[in-house]
N, C-alpha and C positions, 0 to 999 in steps of 0.2 A: 470649559475645558473639559472633557470625559475624564472621569477618574481612570487610574491604571488599574489592570488587574493583577491583584497581590495574592489571591488565595485560589488555588488550583487544585483540582482531584483529578487524578488519571484511573479510568477503569480498565484493570489489565496489568498484571504483574509479569506479563511475558517480556522478552527482550526489548522489543521496540517500545511498549509502554513504559518499562523501567528507565529505558535511556531517555526517553522524552521527559518523565518526571524530573530525572537529573538536569535535563536542559533547562527546565523551568525554575528549579531551585537555584541553578548557577545565575539563573537570570533576576533573582531576587524575589520569587514567589514561595509562599508556604505552601507545601505540596503534601497531598494525602494520597496513597495508592489503595486501591481496592483490588483484592484477589480471592479467588475461591479456596485457595491452599492456606490455611492457618499457619502452617509452619514457615511457608515462603512469607507471609506477612510479618511474622515474628522474626523472622532472620533479618528483613529489611529493616525493621524499626529496632531491633536489638544491636545488630553488628553492622548495619549499613551496608550490606552486601545482597546479592542475589544469584549465589553461586550456580544455580540450575540455568539459568538463562543468560546471566553476564559474568561469566566466571572470571576471577581475578579483578573485577572492577570496584573500586571503593565508592560509594554513592555518597552524596552530600549529606552532612549530619542531620540537616532539617526536614529530611523527608521521613515520614512515618507510615505505615501501611497497616490496613484493617480489613478483615472479611465481612464487617459489616457495612453493607453498601449505603445504609442511611445514614450511619455516622460518617461514612467517607464524603459524602456528597452535602453534609451540613454546611451550610454559609459559603459554599464555592461559588465564585465567581465566572471561573472556567472549568469546563468539564471536558476532558480530552477523553476519546473511547478508542482502546486499543485491543478490543476482544476479537476473536476469529470471525471473519465476514459474514459466514454462514449461519453463524449462531447469534449475530448481531441483535436482531428483532426480539427473539425469545428472552434475549439478557437483558435489554432495556425496557422493554414493555411494563414489566413488574416494579421497576424502579422509578417509572415515569414521574409519580407524585412527588418524589423526594429531589428532584433536580429543582433547585431554586428558581423562582420565576424570572428573574433577571440574568441567569447565567448564560455565557455563550458556550455553545458545545462544538467541539472539533472532533472531526473524525481523522483519525490516524491510520485507518483500515484502508486497504486496497483490494478491491474485489467488485463483483456484481451478484446480486443475491440470485441464486438459483431459482427459487420459486416465483420470482416475480420481474426478474431482469432488472431490478431496480440499482441504481448506484446508492454508495454508502450514506453520502448525505440525504437522498430521499429516504432511506430507511431510518436514518435519525428523525427526520421531520416527523415520519408516519409513527414510529414507535413513541417519541417523546412528545408528540403534539407541538412542534415548533414552526414558527414561521421562517421562511429562508434565510432573512435577515439575521437571525440568532445562530446561525450554522456557519463554519469554515471546516476547510480541509486543509491537512498538511501533506505535501507530497513533494517529492525530490530525490536526490541521491542519498537515502537515509539509512546506511547499512548500520546497524544499532550498536555494534561492538565498535566500530571506528568512531561513532559520537560519543559514545560512552567513554571513550578514552581521550577525548578533547581533540581529536584530529580535526581540523578545520573543514567545515561543509558549508553549503547553503541550500535553502529550500524553498519552496514555494507555500504560502499561505493563501487560499483562495476562498473568496465568499463573494455572494451576488450583492452584498453590500460592502463597498469600499472600507467604510468606517469599522466594520467589524474585523475585516481582514487585517487593517492597520492595528486595532486594539491587541487582536491575539499575535501579531507579529512582534508587537513592542514588549507582550508578556513572556516571548521565549528569545529574544534576541541575547547573545552573550558574546564573549570574545572568541568563540570557536563555532558557533551556531549563527548564521546570517539569513534571516528572512526576507524574501520578495513577495509582494503582495500582487494579486491577480484577481479578476472579477469572472474569468471563464471557469465557472466551477465543473463544468461538462468536459471539457478538455482536460482541465487538471486531472480529474478522476479517471477519464478513460485512460489517460496514459498511465496512472499508477496501477490499474487493473490488467490492462494489456501487457504492459512490460513483462509481467510474471509468467506469461504464456509464451512469450517470445525467448524468455530466459530459460524456460523447459526446454524448447527446441534447440536452442543453443548448446544446452548441457547435454541433451541426446546426441548431439552431433560431435561434441568433443568426447562422450562416452564411446562413440564409435571410432574414436581415433582421429577425426579430421580436425584440420588445423586453421591457422588464421584466416585463410581466403574465404572458408566457410562460414567461420564466426561473424566476419565481416559482412559477408552476403546476408546471413540471416537478421542480423541487428540491422542493416539499412533497410531490407525489404520489409522487416518487421515494423520499422518505423512509419513505412508507407502503408502498412495495414491500420495502425494506430490512426494515423492521419486520416485515411479515407473514412474510417468509422466516425471519427471525431467531427469531420467536417458534415457529415451526412446528418448529423446529430444536432448540428449548430453551433458547434466549437470554434474558437478561432484558429486560424492556421498558424499565428505566431507561437502558440503556446507549444506545438509540438517540436520546435528547435530550441526550446528553453530547457530550464532544469527539470521541470516536470516531464518533459518527455525525452528528448534525447540524454538529458544529463542521467535521469533515472534508469532509463534503457541500457546505457552503457554499465553503470554501476553493477546492475542487476545481473547483467548477461556476462560481465566479466569475473565477478568477484566469487571466490569460493565461499564467503561468507554470506552468499544469498542462497537460501534453502531451495528456491525453485531451480537455480542453476544446478545446485548439488544433486538435486532430485533428478533432474534430467540426465546429469551423467550416469547416476545409478540405472536409470532406464537404458540408456545408450548401453552400458555394459552388461545388459541382459537380465537384471532383475525384474521381477514382476512389479505391479504398482503397490501393491502391498508390502513387499519387501523393502523396496524403493523408500517407501512413507516410514516404515521402522528404522531403517537405516539412518534417514535423513534427521529424524526427530523434529519436533515443533511443528508448525503449520506452514505448508507450501500453498498459499491461496490460489496458485495459477491452477492448479490441479481441478478443482470445483469450478473456478471462476471460468475457465476455458470453455465449458458447456453453456453457461449462462451468457458469456460474451458471443459465442457462435450464435445463439438463438436471437441475440440483441442485432446481429450483423444481418440475419436473414431476415428479420423482420424491416430493418432499414433498408434492404436491397443492396448490402454491400459484400462485396467479396474479399474473403480473409481465407486465402490459401494455408499460410502457415499455421495460422489458429486452428483450422479444418485439421490439418494433418496431426497437430498434437492432441486433438479430440479423438481422432480415429486411433492413434497409439495407445493413447491411456485408457479410453474408455469404450473402444469397440475391436480391440484385438488386432489391429494392423501391425505386422512385423516391423521392428525398426528399420531393418535393411531397406524396406519399401517405402519408408518415408521420404528420402532423397528423390527415390525415382519419381515417387507422386508430385514432388515440387516442380522437379526438371523436367518432365515430359510434357508441362503444361504449354498452352501455345505461346508461341513466341509474339512479343510485342515491344512497342517503345517503352522506355523508362519513364515512370511518372506516376500521377494520379488519374489515369483515364476514368472517366465515369463519375468522377468527383465534382462537386460545386468547383467554381472556377477559383484557381489558385495559382500562382507563381511556383513553379517547379525548375 
């Protein structure tokens, strides 16, 4: 019988990294957080709080934090990575020698790398020189503040190796956090990356004053885009109706706790991208990933009109008022996944 994972390190002291560290601690792991800001690390270790990223939340007493990444990684059996997607490779490559040879590495990141169009598990494998069976991804309706408040949720732990997914799931299962396993890493990661872009579109629509009909339309057609891309890249159709697909999409598009949704609202209200980023605070991964996802779609020969519209608004100056016109003026067609590999719809 494989021994349980009991010593965990989380790289990144942002809201999701800190919340997942709390999940691991509540599940029985000894947890060390690594972050660049010494003052945040000191606050976490001494007061068991991270007021900058999880205001008002009391963290488990067993968590410590350090700005010394070598110290943080020492003897870790599980290493969870929660740094911004676009800086992940640069952050990880220098620390690769410090990752223990038998540690499992978990991506908490949701995005596609701009320079390479790589998914985050692929970035982890390349940056840390890991085989696929030592890498897992966690994705689902994972709003950090709700999880840190112990509100019940479920998530998906995916790895190409079922045994790896099961070990990681066992390490983070608690009374309020229920992990399900999956071997469809491609589908799970694409869901996590593209849902942020759809949430931006929903936020833009709501910022313009549009209501629930519009929101439901964008969410539903957004799921079609995610599924179309995933199927073209070899994902399983079932993934998109599950927690990593529809579950995460609904949570991210509907919640004011979602930075992508919030940033979209600011854009819809007339702020520039720079103004919206400053107002939102934190990292809205969909802003940069929108371009890499669209490039990935073009390479795969997949049509993604909502993603295209978001890219046009954020990066090419398309006026917000023309976004709806751009989408609604497209040729009429039957509902479904036309042009995708065979799937029941």
